[in-house]
PyMOL Python script that loads the backbone (N, CA, C, O; Angstrom):
from pymol import cmd

cmd.read_pdbstr("""\
ATOM      1  N   MET A   1       4.539   4.097   2.762  1.00  0.00           N
ATOM      2  CA  MET A   1       3.164   3.637   2.889  1.00  0.00           C
ATOM      3  C   MET A   1       3.074   2.254   2.263  1.00  0.00           C
ATOM      4  O   MET A   1       3.642   2.003   1.200  1.00  0.00           O
ATOM      5  N   LEU A   2       2.367   1.374   2.922  1.00  0.00           N
ATOM      6  CA  LEU A   2       2.144   0.037   2.383  1.00  0.00           C
ATOM      7  C   LEU A   2       0.898   0.062   1.511  1.00  0.00           C
ATOM      8  O   LEU A   2      -0.147   0.566   1.923  1.00  0.00           O
ATOM      9  N   TYR A   3       1.012  -0.479   0.315  1.00  0.00           N
ATOM     10  CA  TYR A   3      -0.120  -0.614  -0.599  1.00  0.00           C
ATOM     11  C   TYR A   3      -0.338  -2.087  -0.886  1.00  0.00           C
ATOM     12  O   TYR A   3       0.605  -2.821  -1.182  1.00  0.00           O
ATOM     13  N   ILE A   4      -1.578  -2.508  -0.795  1.00  0.00           N
ATOM     14  CA  ILE A   4      -1.967  -3.817  -1.280  1.00  0.00           C
ATOM     15  C   ILE A   4      -2.448  -3.571  -2.706  1.00  0.00           C
ATOM     16  O   ILE A   4      -3.348  -2.763  -2.934  1.00  0.00           O
ATOM     17  N   ILE A   5      -1.852  -4.261  -3.650  1.00  0.00           N
ATOM     18  CA  ILE A   5      -2.185  -4.061  -5.062  1.00  0.00           C
ATOM     19  C   ILE A   5      -2.735  -5.373  -5.604  1.00  0.00           C
ATOM     20  O   ILE A   5      -2.060  -6.403  -5.590  1.00  0.00           O
ATOM     21  N   ALA A   6      -3.961  -5.314  -6.077  1.00  0.00           N
ATOM     22  CA  ALA A   6      -4.633  -6.483  -6.634  1.00  0.00           C
ATOM     23  C   ALA A   6      -4.944  -6.209  -8.097  1.00  0.00           C
ATOM     24  O   ALA A   6      -5.260  -5.081  -8.476  1.00  0.00           O
ATOM     25  N   TYR A   7      -4.851  -7.248  -8.911  1.00  0.00           N
ATOM     26  CA  TYR A   7      -5.132  -7.047 -10.329  1.00  0.00           C
ATOM     27  C   TYR A   7      -5.965  -8.193 -10.877  1.00  0.00           C
ATOM     28  O   TYR A   7      -5.870  -9.335 -10.428  1.00  0.00           O
ATOM     29  N   ASP A   8      -6.780  -7.852 -11.859  1.00  0.00           N
ATOM     30  CA  ASP A   8      -7.620  -8.815 -12.562  1.00  0.00           C
ATOM     31  C   ASP A   8      -7.434  -8.543 -14.045  1.00  0.00           C
ATOM     32  O   ASP A   8      -7.992  -7.590 -14.589  1.00  0.00           O
ATOM     33  N   ILE A   9      -6.650  -9.384 -14.688  1.00  0.00           N
ATOM     34  CA  ILE A   9      -6.299  -9.187 -16.094  1.00  0.00           C
ATOM     35  C   ILE A   9      -6.503 -10.514 -16.826  1.00  0.00           C
ATOM     36  O   ILE A   9      -5.767 -11.468 -16.574  1.00  0.00           O
ATOM     37  N   PRO A  10      -7.486 -10.593 -17.726  1.00  0.00           N
ATOM     38  CA  PRO A  10      -7.809 -11.852 -18.381  1.00  0.00           C
ATOM     39  C   PRO A  10      -6.790 -12.316 -19.430  1.00  0.00           C
ATOM     40  O   PRO A  10      -6.720 -13.508 -19.726  1.00  0.00           O
ATOM     41  N   HIS A  11      -6.022 -11.417 -19.981  1.00  0.00           N
ATOM     42  CA  HIS A  11      -5.076 -11.750 -21.051  1.00  0.00           C
ATOM     43  C   HIS A  11      -3.737 -12.172 -20.441  1.00  0.00           C
ATOM     44  O   HIS A  11      -3.130 -11.414 -19.684  1.00  0.00           O
ATOM     45  N   ASP A  12      -3.278 -13.384 -20.771  1.00  0.00           N
ATOM     46  CA  ASP A  12      -2.068 -13.936 -20.159  1.00  0.00           C
ATOM     47  C   ASP A  12      -0.834 -13.052 -20.327  1.00  0.00           C
ATOM     48  O   ASP A  12      -0.102 -12.830 -19.363  1.00  0.00           O
ATOM     49  N   ARG A  13      -0.598 -12.552 -21.524  1.00  0.00           N
ATOM     50  CA  ARG A  13       0.610 -11.760 -21.783  1.00  0.00           C
ATOM     51  C   ARG A  13       0.606 -10.461 -20.970  1.00  0.00           C
ATOM     52  O   ARG A  13       1.622 -10.104 -20.373  1.00  0.00           O
ATOM     53  N   ARG A  14      -0.514  -9.762 -20.944  1.00  0.00           N
ATOM     54  CA  ARG A  14      -0.602  -8.519 -20.162  1.00  0.00           C
ATOM     55  C   ARG A  14      -0.480  -8.818 -18.672  1.00  0.00           C
ATOM     56  O   ARG A  14       0.186  -8.086 -17.939  1.00  0.00           O
ATOM     57  N   ARG A  15      -1.124  -9.896 -18.225  1.00  0.00           N
ATOM     58  CA  ARG A  15      -1.043 -10.274 -16.812  1.00  0.00           C
ATOM     59  C   ARG A  15       0.402 -10.570 -16.405  1.00  0.00           C
ATOM     60  O   ARG A  15       0.835 -10.185 -15.319  1.00  0.00           O
ATOM     61  N   THR A  16       1.136 -11.245 -17.266  1.00  0.00           N
ATOM     62  CA  THR A  16       2.540 -11.545 -16.982  1.00  0.00           C
ATOM     63  C   THR A  16       3.367 -10.269 -16.906  1.00  0.00           C
ATOM     64  O   THR A  16       4.221 -10.143 -16.029  1.00  0.00           O
ATOM     65  N   LYS A  17       3.129  -9.321 -17.809  1.00  0.00           N
ATOM     66  CA  LYS A  17       3.856  -8.052 -17.784  1.00  0.00           C
ATOM     67  C   LYS A  17       3.572  -7.277 -16.505  1.00  0.00           C
ATOM     68  O   LYS A  17       4.486  -6.726 -15.891  1.00  0.00           O
ATOM     69  N   VAL A  18       2.308  -7.235 -16.107  1.00  0.00           N
ATOM     70  CA  VAL A  18       1.948  -6.538 -14.866  1.00  0.00           C
ATOM     71  C   VAL A  18       2.604  -7.223 -13.676  1.00  0.00           C
ATOM     72  O   VAL A  18       3.137  -6.556 -12.790  1.00  0.00           O
ATOM     73  N   HIS A  19       2.566  -8.543 -13.651  1.00  0.00           N
ATOM     74  CA  HIS A  19       3.195  -9.292 -12.555  1.00  0.00           C
ATOM     75  C   HIS A  19       4.687  -8.965 -12.459  1.00  0.00           C
ATOM     76  O   HIS A  19       5.193  -8.694 -11.370  1.00  0.00           O
ATOM     77  N   LYS A  20       5.387  -8.989 -13.588  1.00  0.00           N
ATOM     78  CA  LYS A  20       6.822  -8.698 -13.590  1.00  0.00           C
ATOM     79  C   LYS A  20       7.096  -7.262 -13.149  1.00  0.00           C
ATOM     80  O   LYS A  20       8.065  -7.014 -12.432  1.00  0.00           O
ATOM     81  N   THR A  21       6.268  -6.328 -13.562  1.00  0.00           N
ATOM     82  CA  THR A  21       6.434  -4.941 -13.131  1.00  0.00           C
ATOM     83  C   THR A  21       6.270  -4.832 -11.626  1.00  0.00           C
ATOM     84  O   THR A  21       7.078  -4.187 -10.958  1.00  0.00           O
ATOM     85  N   LEU A  22       5.236  -5.454 -11.088  1.00  0.00           N
ATOM     86  CA  LEU A  22       4.988  -5.381  -9.648  1.00  0.00           C
ATOM     87  C   LEU A  22       6.090  -6.077  -8.846  1.00  0.00           C
ATOM     88  O   LEU A  22       6.380  -5.676  -7.719  1.00  0.00           O
ATOM     89  N   CYS A  23       6.704  -7.113  -9.415  1.00  0.00           N
ATOM     90  CA  CYS A  23       7.818  -7.784  -8.724  1.00  0.00           C
ATOM     91  C   CYS A  23       8.961  -6.815  -8.448  1.00  0.00           C
ATOM     92  O   CYS A  23       9.703  -6.985  -7.481  1.00  0.00           O
ATOM     93  N   GLY A  24       9.106  -5.802  -9.294  1.00  0.00           N
ATOM     94  CA  GLY A  24      10.153  -4.816  -9.092  1.00  0.00           C
ATOM     95  C   GLY A  24       9.823  -3.786  -8.025  1.00  0.00           C
ATOM     96  O   GLY A  24      10.672  -2.966  -7.676  1.00  0.00           O
ATOM     97  N   PHE A  25       8.601  -3.817  -7.502  1.00  0.00           N
ATOM     98  CA  PHE A  25       8.172  -2.816  -6.529  1.00  0.00           C
ATOM     99  C   PHE A  25       7.767  -3.389  -5.174  1.00  0.00           C
ATOM    100  O   PHE A  25       7.681  -2.654  -4.190  1.00  0.00           O
ATOM    101  N   GLY A  26       7.520  -4.691  -5.118  1.00  0.00           N
ATOM    102  CA  GLY A  26       7.046  -5.241  -3.850  1.00  0.00           C
ATOM    103  C   GLY A  26       7.106  -6.745  -3.795  1.00  0.00           C
ATOM    104  O   GLY A  26       7.761  -7.392  -4.612  1.00  0.00           O
ATOM    105  N   GLN A  27       6.406  -7.296  -2.809  1.00  0.00           N
ATOM    106  CA  GLN A  27       6.410  -8.726  -2.530  1.00  0.00           C
ATOM    107  C   GLN A  27       5.124  -9.369  -3.032  1.00  0.00           C
ATOM    108  O   GLN A  27       4.027  -8.912  -2.712  1.00  0.00           O
ATOM    109  N   TRP A  28       5.264 -10.416  -3.809  1.00  0.00           N
ATOM    110  CA  TRP A  28       4.124 -11.194  -4.285  1.00  0.00           C
ATOM    111  C   TRP A  28       3.639 -12.043  -3.131  1.00  0.00           C
ATOM    112  O   TRP A  28       4.382 -12.897  -2.647  1.00  0.00           O
ATOM    113  N   THR A  29       2.407 -11.832  -2.673  1.00  0.00           N
ATOM    114  CA  THR A  29       1.926 -12.545  -1.493  1.00  0.00           C
ATOM    115  C   THR A  29       0.833 -13.551  -1.797  1.00  0.00           C
ATOM    116  O   THR A  29       0.720 -14.564  -1.108  1.00  0.00           O
ATOM    117  N   GLN A  30       0.032 -13.294  -2.807  1.00  0.00           N
ATOM    118  CA  GLN A  30      -0.989 -14.240  -3.251  1.00  0.00           C
ATOM    119  C   GLN A  30      -1.153 -14.050  -4.751  1.00  0.00           C
ATOM    120  O   GLN A  30      -0.707 -13.047  -5.310  1.00  0.00           O
ATOM    121  N   TYR A  31      -1.792 -15.015  -5.399  1.00  0.00           N
ATOM    122  CA  TYR A  31      -2.005 -14.869  -6.832  1.00  0.00           C
ATOM    123  C   TYR A  31      -2.730 -13.556  -7.095  1.00  0.00           C
ATOM    124  O   TYR A  31      -3.760 -13.276  -6.481  1.00  0.00           O
ATOM    125  N   SER A  32      -2.200 -12.767  -7.992  1.00  0.00           N
ATOM    126  CA  SER A  32      -2.773 -11.474  -8.371  1.00  0.00           C
ATOM    127  C   SER A  32      -2.818 -10.463  -7.231  1.00  0.00           C
ATOM    128  O   SER A  32      -3.658  -9.563  -7.236  1.00  0.00           O
ATOM    129  N   LEU A  33      -1.912 -10.604  -6.241  1.00  0.00           N
ATOM    130  CA  LEU A  33      -1.886  -9.677  -5.116  1.00  0.00           C
ATOM    131  C   LEU A  33      -0.446  -9.433  -4.667  1.00  0.00           C
ATOM    132  O   LEU A  33       0.333 -10.368  -4.478  1.00  0.00           O
ATOM    133  N   PHE A  34      -0.116  -8.151  -4.502  1.00  0.00           N
ATOM    134  CA  PHE A  34       1.216  -7.750  -4.053  1.00  0.00           C
ATOM    135  C   PHE A  34       1.106  -6.835  -2.845  1.00  0.00           C
ATOM    136  O   PHE A  34       0.110  -6.132  -2.675  1.00  0.00           O
ATOM    137  N   GLU A  35       2.140  -6.849  -2.003  1.00  0.00           N
ATOM    138  CA  GLU A  35       2.303  -5.883  -0.923  1.00  0.00           C
ATOM    139  C   GLU A  35       3.521  -5.038  -1.284  1.00  0.00           C
ATOM    140  O   GLU A  35       4.624  -5.562  -1.441  1.00  0.00           O
ATOM    141  N   CYS A  36       3.315  -3.738  -1.413  1.00  0.00           N
ATOM    142  CA  CYS A  36       4.389  -2.851  -1.859  1.00  0.00           C
ATOM    143  C   CYS A  36       4.532  -1.663  -0.911  1.00  0.00           C
ATOM    144  O   CYS A  36       3.565  -0.941  -0.668  1.00  0.00           O
ATOM    145  N   PHE A  37       5.725  -1.460  -0.379  1.00  0.00           N
ATOM    146  CA  PHE A  37       6.029  -0.256   0.379  1.00  0.00           C
ATOM    147  C   PHE A  37       6.528   0.777  -0.622  1.00  0.00           C
ATOM    148  O   PHE A  37       7.598   0.615  -1.208  1.00  0.00           O
ATOM    149  N   LEU A  38       5.748   1.840  -0.817  1.00  0.00           N
ATOM    150  CA  LEU A  38       6.049   2.828  -1.851  1.00  0.00           C
ATOM    151  C   LEU A  38       6.033   4.230  -1.277  1.00  0.00           C
ATOM    152  O   LEU A  38       5.163   4.581  -0.481  1.00  0.00           O
ATOM    153  N   ASP A  39       7.018   5.034  -1.696  1.00  0.00           N
ATOM    154  CA  ASP A  39       6.940   6.456  -1.385  1.00  0.00           C
ATOM    155  C   ASP A  39       6.155   7.128  -2.517  1.00  0.00           C
ATOM    156  O   ASP A  39       5.756   6.459  -3.470  1.00  0.00           O
ATOM    157  N   ALA A  40       5.933   8.422  -2.421  1.00  0.00           N
ATOM    158  CA  ALA A  40       5.103   9.127  -3.405  1.00  0.00           C
ATOM    159  C   ALA A  40       5.658   9.007  -4.821  1.00  0.00           C
ATOM    160  O   ALA A  40       4.903   8.824  -5.776  1.00  0.00           O
ATOM    161  N   LYS A  41       6.982   9.112  -4.953  1.00  0.00           N
ATOM    162  CA  LYS A  41       7.607   9.036  -6.277  1.00  0.00           C
ATOM    163  C   LYS A  41       7.448   7.635  -6.878  1.00  0.00           C
ATOM    164  O   LYS A  41       7.131   7.501  -8.060  1.00  0.00           O
ATOM    165  N   GLU A  42       7.664   6.603  -6.076  1.00  0.00           N
ATOM    166  CA  GLU A  42       7.517   5.230  -6.561  1.00  0.00           C
ATOM    167  C   GLU A  42       6.070   4.934  -6.947  1.00  0.00           C
ATOM    168  O   GLU A  42       5.820   4.218  -7.917  1.00  0.00           O
ATOM    169  N   LEU A  43       5.128   5.477  -6.199  1.00  0.00           N
ATOM    170  CA  LEU A  43       3.722   5.275  -6.507  1.00  0.00           C
ATOM    171  C   LEU A  43       3.366   5.864  -7.873  1.00  0.00           C
ATOM    172  O   LEU A  43       2.670   5.228  -8.664  1.00  0.00           O
ATOM    173  N   VAL A  44       3.844   7.074  -8.147  1.00  0.00           N
ATOM    174  CA  VAL A  44       3.599   7.709  -9.442  1.00  0.00           C
ATOM    175  C   VAL A  44       4.247   6.902 -10.559  1.00  0.00           C
ATOM    176  O   VAL A  44       3.638   6.688 -11.607  1.00  0.00           O
ATOM    177  N   LEU A  45       5.475   6.456 -10.340  1.00  0.00           N
ATOM    178  CA  LEU A  45       6.188   5.665 -11.341  1.00  0.00           C
ATOM    179  C   LEU A  45       5.451   4.358 -11.631  1.00  0.00           C
ATOM    180  O   LEU A  45       5.301   3.972 -12.791  1.00  0.00           O
ATOM    181  N   LEU A  46       4.993   3.682 -10.588  1.00  0.00           N
ATOM    182  CA  LEU A  46       4.279   2.421 -10.776  1.00  0.00           C
ATOM    183  C   LEU A  46       2.961   2.643 -11.511  1.00  0.00           C
ATOM    184  O   LEU A  46       2.632   1.890 -12.428  1.00  0.00           O
ATOM    185  N   HIS A  47       2.212   3.658 -11.123  1.00  0.00           N
ATOM    186  CA  HIS A  47       0.965   3.984 -11.831  1.00  0.00           C
ATOM    187  C   HIS A  47       1.237   4.196 -13.321  1.00  0.00           C
ATOM    188  O   HIS A  47       0.513   3.676 -14.170  1.00  0.00           O
ATOM    189  N   ASP A  48       2.271   4.951 -13.626  1.00  0.00           N
ATOM    190  CA  ASP A  48       2.611   5.252 -15.020  1.00  0.00           C
ATOM    191  C   ASP A  48       2.943   3.982 -15.795  1.00  0.00           C
ATOM    192  O   ASP A  48       2.458   3.788 -16.909  1.00  0.00           O
ATOM    193  N   ARG A  49       3.756   3.130 -15.217  1.00  0.00           N
ATOM    194  CA  ARG A  49       4.134   1.887 -15.905  1.00  0.00           C
ATOM    195  C   ARG A  49       2.932   0.986 -16.136  1.00  0.00           C
ATOM    196  O   ARG A  49       2.775   0.412 -17.213  1.00  0.00           O
ATOM    197  N   LEU A  50       2.084   0.864 -15.121  1.00  0.00           N
ATOM    198  CA  LEU A  50       0.925  -0.016 -15.258  1.00  0.00           C
ATOM    199  C   LEU A  50      -0.080   0.524 -16.268  1.00  0.00           C
ATOM    200  O   LEU A  50      -0.682  -0.251 -17.012  1.00  0.00           O
ATOM    201  N   ARG A  51      -0.269   1.830 -16.305  1.00  0.00           N
ATOM    202  CA  ARG A  51      -1.198   2.419 -17.283  1.00  0.00           C
ATOM    203  C   ARG A  51      -0.784   2.095 -18.713  1.00  0.00           C
ATOM    204  O   ARG A  51      -1.632   1.947 -19.593  1.00  0.00           O
ATOM    205  N   LYS A  52       0.521   1.984 -18.940  1.00  0.00           N
ATOM    206  CA  LYS A  52       1.028   1.666 -20.277  1.00  0.00           C
ATOM    207  C   LYS A  52       0.852   0.187 -20.627  1.00  0.00           C
ATOM    208  O   LYS A  52       0.907  -0.179 -21.801  1.00  0.00           O
ATOM    209  N   GLN A  53       0.642  -0.663 -19.623  1.00  0.00           N
ATOM    210  CA  GLN A  53       0.585  -2.100 -19.850  1.00  0.00           C
ATOM    211  C   GLN A  53      -0.826  -2.669 -19.914  1.00  0.00           C
ATOM    212  O   GLN A  53      -1.036  -3.739 -20.486  1.00  0.00           O
ATOM    213  N   ILE A  54      -1.784  -1.973 -19.341  1.00  0.00           N
ATOM    214  CA  ILE A  54      -3.121  -2.549 -19.268  1.00  0.00           C
ATOM    215  C   ILE A  54      -4.065  -1.946 -20.303  1.00  0.00           C
ATOM    216  O   ILE A  54      -3.778  -0.913 -20.907  1.00  0.00           O
ATOM    217  N   ARG A  55      -5.185  -2.611 -20.489  1.00  0.00           N
ATOM    218  CA  ARG A  55      -6.290  -2.087 -21.299  1.00  0.00           C
ATOM    219  C   ARG A  55      -7.417  -1.776 -20.318  1.00  0.00           C
ATOM    220  O   ARG A  55      -8.049  -2.695 -19.797  1.00  0.00           O
ATOM    221  N   PRO A  56      -7.679  -0.494 -20.060  1.00  0.00           N
ATOM    222  CA  PRO A  56      -8.670  -0.116 -19.055  1.00  0.00           C
ATOM    223  C   PRO A  56     -10.066  -0.683 -19.284  1.00  0.00           C
ATOM    224  O   PRO A  56     -10.828  -0.843 -18.330  1.00  0.00           O
ATOM    225  N   ASP A  57     -10.411  -0.988 -20.523  1.00  0.00           N
ATOM    226  CA  ASP A  57     -11.729  -1.545 -20.805  1.00  0.00           C
ATOM    227  C   ASP A  57     -11.835  -3.024 -20.435  1.00  0.00           C
ATOM    228  O   ASP A  57     -12.942  -3.553 -20.332  1.00  0.00           O
ATOM    229  N   GLU A  58     -10.683  -3.711 -20.229  1.00  0.00           N
ATOM    230  CA  GLU A  58     -10.674  -5.138 -19.911  1.00  0.00           C
ATOM    231  C   GLU A  58     -10.011  -5.459 -18.579  1.00  0.00           C
ATOM    232  O   GLU A  58     -10.382  -6.432 -17.921  1.00  0.00           O
ATOM    233  N   ASP A  59      -9.041  -4.657 -18.177  1.00  0.00           N
ATOM    234  CA  ASP A  59      -8.201  -4.966 -17.026  1.00  0.00           C
ATOM    235  C   ASP A  59      -8.506  -4.055 -15.844  1.00  0.00           C
ATOM    236  O   ASP A  59      -9.061  -2.968 -15.997  1.00  0.00           O
ATOM    237  N   SER A  60      -8.128  -4.528 -14.668  1.00  0.00           N
ATOM    238  CA  SER A  60      -8.316  -3.737 -13.459  1.00  0.00           C
ATOM    239  C   SER A  60      -7.118  -3.930 -12.535  1.00  0.00           C
ATOM    240  O   SER A  60      -6.696  -5.057 -12.274  1.00  0.00           O
ATOM    241  N   VAL A  61      -6.577  -2.817 -12.043  1.00  0.00           N
ATOM    242  CA  VAL A  61      -5.525  -2.848 -11.030  1.00  0.00           C
ATOM    243  C   VAL A  61      -5.996  -1.927  -9.904  1.00  0.00           C
ATOM    244  O   VAL A  61      -6.308  -0.760 -10.139  1.00  0.00           O
ATOM    245  N   ARG A  62      -6.044  -2.462  -8.680  1.00  0.00           N
ATOM    246  CA  ARG A  62      -6.546  -1.693  -7.543  1.00  0.00           C
ATOM    247  C   ARG A  62      -5.443  -1.516  -6.506  1.00  0.00           C
ATOM    248  O   ARG A  62      -4.706  -2.452  -6.198  1.00  0.00           O
ATOM    249  N   PHE A  63      -5.342  -0.297  -5.971  1.00  0.00           N
ATOM    250  CA  PHE A  63      -4.362   0.054  -4.941  1.00  0.00           C
ATOM    251  C   PHE A  63      -5.110   0.307  -3.627  1.00  0.00           C
ATOM    252  O   PHE A  63      -5.993   1.163  -3.566  1.00  0.00           O
ATOM    253  N   TYR A  64      -4.756  -0.432  -2.592  1.00  0.00           N
ATOM    254  CA  TYR A  64      -5.357  -0.237  -1.275  1.00  0.00           C
ATOM    255  C   TYR A  64      -4.262   0.236  -0.317  1.00  0.00           C
ATOM    256  O   TYR A  64      -3.389  -0.554   0.042  1.00  0.00           O
ATOM    257  N   PRO A  65      -4.283   1.496   0.105  1.00  0.00           N
ATOM    258  CA  PRO A  65      -3.261   1.976   1.039  1.00  0.00           C
ATOM    259  C   PRO A  65      -3.562   1.493   2.459  1.00  0.00           C
ATOM    260  O   PRO A  65      -4.714   1.465   2.891  1.00  0.00           O
ATOM    261  N   LEU A  66      -2.506   1.118   3.168  1.00  0.00           N
ATOM    262  CA  LEU A  66      -2.631   0.727   4.569  1.00  0.00           C
ATOM    263  C   LEU A  66      -1.752   1.640   5.414  1.00  0.00           C
ATOM    264  O   LEU A  66      -0.578   1.848   5.106  1.00  0.00           O
ATOM    265  N   CYS A  67      -2.323   2.175   6.468  1.00  0.00           N
ATOM    266  CA  CYS A  67      -1.547   3.044   7.357  1.00  0.00           C
ATOM    267  C   CYS A  67      -0.619   2.191   8.217  1.00  0.00           C
ATOM    268  O   CYS A  67      -0.737   0.966   8.250  1.00  0.00           O
ATOM    269  N   GLY A  68       0.298   2.850   8.909  1.00  0.00           N
ATOM    270  CA  GLY A  68       1.249   2.151   9.760  1.00  0.00           C
ATOM    271  C   GLY A  68       0.577   1.292  10.817  1.00  0.00           C
ATOM    272  O   GLY A  68       1.036   0.185  11.100  1.00  0.00           O
ATOM    273  N   ALA A  69      -0.502   1.787  11.402  1.00  0.00           N
ATOM    274  CA  ALA A  69      -1.214   1.028  12.425  1.00  0.00           C
ATOM    275  C   ALA A  69      -1.840  -0.237  11.839  1.00  0.00           C
ATOM    276  O   ALA A  69      -1.905  -1.268  12.509  1.00  0.00           O
ATOM    277  N   CYS A  70      -2.295  -0.156  10.599  1.00  0.00           N
ATOM    278  CA  CYS A  70      -2.932  -1.308   9.952  1.00  0.00           C
ATOM    279  C   CYS A  70      -1.917  -2.382   9.560  1.00  0.00           C
ATOM    280  O   CYS A  70      -2.237  -3.570   9.575  1.00  0.00           O
ATOM    281  N   CYS A  71      -0.710  -1.975   9.213  1.00  0.00           N
ATOM    282  CA  CYS A  71       0.314  -2.928   8.759  1.00  0.00           C
ATOM    283  C   CYS A  71       0.567  -4.009   9.794  1.00  0.00           C
ATOM    284  O   CYS A  71       0.706  -5.185   9.457  1.00  0.00           O
ATOM    285  N   GLY A  72       0.627  -3.603  11.061  1.00  0.00           N
ATOM    286  CA  GLY A  72       0.897  -4.566  12.129  1.00  0.00           C
ATOM    287  C   GLY A  72      -0.260  -5.491  12.422  1.00  0.00           C
ATOM    288  O   GLY A  72      -0.097  -6.462  13.161  1.00  0.00           O
ATOM    289  N   LYS A  73      -1.418  -5.220  11.867  1.00  0.00           N
ATOM    290  CA  LYS A  73      -2.610  -6.025  12.127  1.00  0.00           C
ATOM    291  C   LYS A  73      -2.923  -7.008  11.006  1.00  0.00           C
ATOM    292  O   LYS A  73      -3.932  -7.711  11.072  1.00  0.00           O
ATOM    293  N   VAL A  74      -2.087  -7.070   9.989  1.00  0.00           N
ATOM    294  CA  VAL A  74      -2.324  -7.984   8.869  1.00  0.00           C
ATOM    295  C   VAL A  74      -2.184  -9.417   9.366  1.00  0.00           C
ATOM    296  O   VAL A  74      -1.212  -9.753  10.042  1.00  0.00           O
ATOM    297  N   GLU A  75      -3.147 -10.252   9.033  1.00  0.00           N
ATOM    298  CA  GLU A  75      -3.133 -11.655   9.431  1.00  0.00           C
ATOM    299  C   GLU A  75      -3.186 -12.544   8.201  1.00  0.00           C
ATOM    300  O   GLU A  75      -3.806 -12.192   7.197  1.00  0.00           O
ATOM    301  N   THR A  76      -2.538 -13.691   8.280  1.00  0.00           N
ATOM    302  CA  THR A  76      -2.585 -14.688   7.214  1.00  0.00           C
ATOM    303  C   THR A  76      -3.085 -15.985   7.816  1.00  0.00           C
ATOM    304  O   THR A  76      -2.583 -16.431   8.848  1.00  0.00           O
ATOM    305  N   ILE A  77      -4.064 -16.585   7.180  1.00  0.00           N
ATOM    306  CA  ILE A  77      -4.593 -17.865   7.636  1.00  0.00           C
ATOM    307  C   ILE A  77      -4.442 -18.861   6.496  1.00  0.00           C
ATOM    308  O   ILE A  77      -4.962 -18.644   5.401  1.00  0.00           O
ATOM    309  N   GLY A  78      -3.731 -19.951   6.754  1.00  0.00           N
ATOM    310  CA  GLY A  78      -3.607 -21.034   5.796  1.00  0.00           C
ATOM    311  C   GLY A  78      -2.602 -20.816   4.693  1.00  0.00           C
ATOM    312  O   GLY A  78      -2.212 -19.688   4.392  1.00  0.00           O
ATOM    313  N   GLY A  79      -2.191 -21.911   4.099  1.00  0.00           N
ATOM    314  CA  GLY A  79      -1.353 -21.969   2.915  1.00  0.00           C
ATOM    315  C   GLY A  79      -0.084 -21.149   2.905  1.00  0.00           C
ATOM    316  O   GLY A  79      -0.016 -20.070   3.493  1.00  0.00           O
ATOM    317  N   PRO A  80       0.914 -21.673   2.233  1.00  0.00           N
ATOM    318  CA  PRO A  80       2.155 -20.909   2.082  1.00  0.00           C
ATOM    319  C   PRO A  80       1.964 -19.758   1.098  1.00  0.00           C
ATOM    320  O   PRO A  80       1.088 -19.798   0.233  1.00  0.00           O
ATOM    321  N   LYS A  81       2.787 -18.752   1.246  1.00  0.00           N
ATOM    322  CA  LYS A  81       2.750 -17.614   0.337  1.00  0.00           C
ATOM    323  C   LYS A  81       3.397 -18.015  -0.989  1.00  0.00           C
ATOM    324  O   LYS A  81       4.311 -18.839  -1.008  1.00  0.00           O
ATOM    325  N   PRO A  82       2.930 -17.437  -2.096  1.00  0.00           N
ATOM    326  CA  PRO A  82       3.614 -17.684  -3.373  1.00  0.00           C
ATOM    327  C   PRO A  82       5.038 -17.162  -3.313  1.00  0.00           C
ATOM    328  O   PRO A  82       5.342 -16.241  -2.556  1.00  0.00           O
ATOM    329  N   SER A  83       5.892 -17.748  -4.104  1.00  0.00           N
ATOM    330  CA  SER A  83       7.266 -17.252  -4.150  1.00  0.00           C
ATOM    331  C   SER A  83       7.759 -17.260  -5.583  1.00  0.00           C
ATOM    332  O   SER A  83       7.436 -18.152  -6.368  1.00  0.00           O
ATOM    333  N   ASP A  84       8.546 -16.249  -5.905  1.00  0.00           N
ATOM    334  CA  ASP A  84       9.169 -16.192  -7.213  1.00  0.00           C
ATOM    335  C   ASP A  84      10.559 -16.797  -7.098  1.00  0.00           C
ATOM    336  O   ASP A  84      11.248 -16.571  -6.103  1.00  0.00           O
ATOM    337  N   PRO A  85      10.982 -17.560  -8.094  1.00  0.00           N
ATOM    338  CA  PRO A  85      12.355 -18.052  -8.048  1.00  0.00           C
ATOM    339  C   PRO A  85      13.332 -16.899  -8.124  1.00  0.00           C
ATOM    340  O   PRO A  85      13.119 -15.942  -8.868  1.00  0.00           O
ATOM    341  N   VAL A  86      14.394 -16.988  -7.360  1.00  0.00           N
ATOM    342  CA  VAL A  86      15.401 -15.937  -7.335  1.00  0.00           C
ATOM    343  C   VAL A  86      16.608 -16.383  -8.137  1.00  0.00           C
ATOM    344  O   VAL A  86      17.136 -17.475  -7.928  1.00  0.00           O
ATOM    345  N   THR A  87      17.040 -15.533  -9.054  1.00  0.00           N
ATOM    346  CA  THR A  87      18.218 -15.805  -9.859  1.00  0.00           C
ATOM    347  C   THR A  87      19.293 -14.802  -9.480  1.00  0.00           C
ATOM    348  O   THR A  87      19.064 -13.593  -9.505  1.00  0.00           O
ATOM    349  N   ILE A  88      20.465 -15.310  -9.129  1.00  0.00           N
ATOM    350  CA  ILE A  88      21.581 -14.453  -8.792  1.00  0.00           C
ATOM    351  C   ILE A  88      22.668 -14.641  -9.837  1.00  0.00           C
ATOM    352  O   ILE A  88      23.150 -15.755 -10.043  1.00  0.00           O
ATOM    353  N   ILE A  89      23.050 -13.567 -10.489  1.00  0.00           N
ATOM    354  CA  ILE A  89      24.105 -13.624 -11.496  1.00  0.00           C
ATOM    355  C   ILE A  89      25.324 -12.913 -10.936  1.00  0.00           C
ATOM    356  O   ILE A  89      25.256 -11.753 -10.530  1.00  0.00           O
ATOM    357  N   ILE A  90      26.415 -13.616 -10.924  1.00  0.00           N
ATOM    358  CA  ILE A  90      27.663 -13.039 -10.388  1.00  0.00           C
ATOM    359  C   ILE A  90      28.645 -12.806 -11.519  1.00  0.00           C
ATOM    360  O   ILE A  90      29.755 -12.328 -11.285  1.00  0.00           O
TER     361      ILE A  90
END
""", "prot")
cmd.dss("prot")
cmd.show_as("cartoon", "prot")
cmd.util.cbc("prot")
cmd.orient("prot")
């Protein structure tokens, strides 16, 4: 299942931790937004990790599930997508 995950975290350190966690689960597509293909086990694992990193009284992480039919209808207008630098260690 494809999930669009958006987050609003005012604290820089927590926001960076959430960003790094999400990088391990999906593709960073816009600032504070990820596209993640997750099975049920990965979804539970991601929820657990994020709950440990955020402060629910200040932070927000939202999961929007997209069905297979919706995935093919995603459109992008304007601007290049954000990209993370890739480091390869041999």
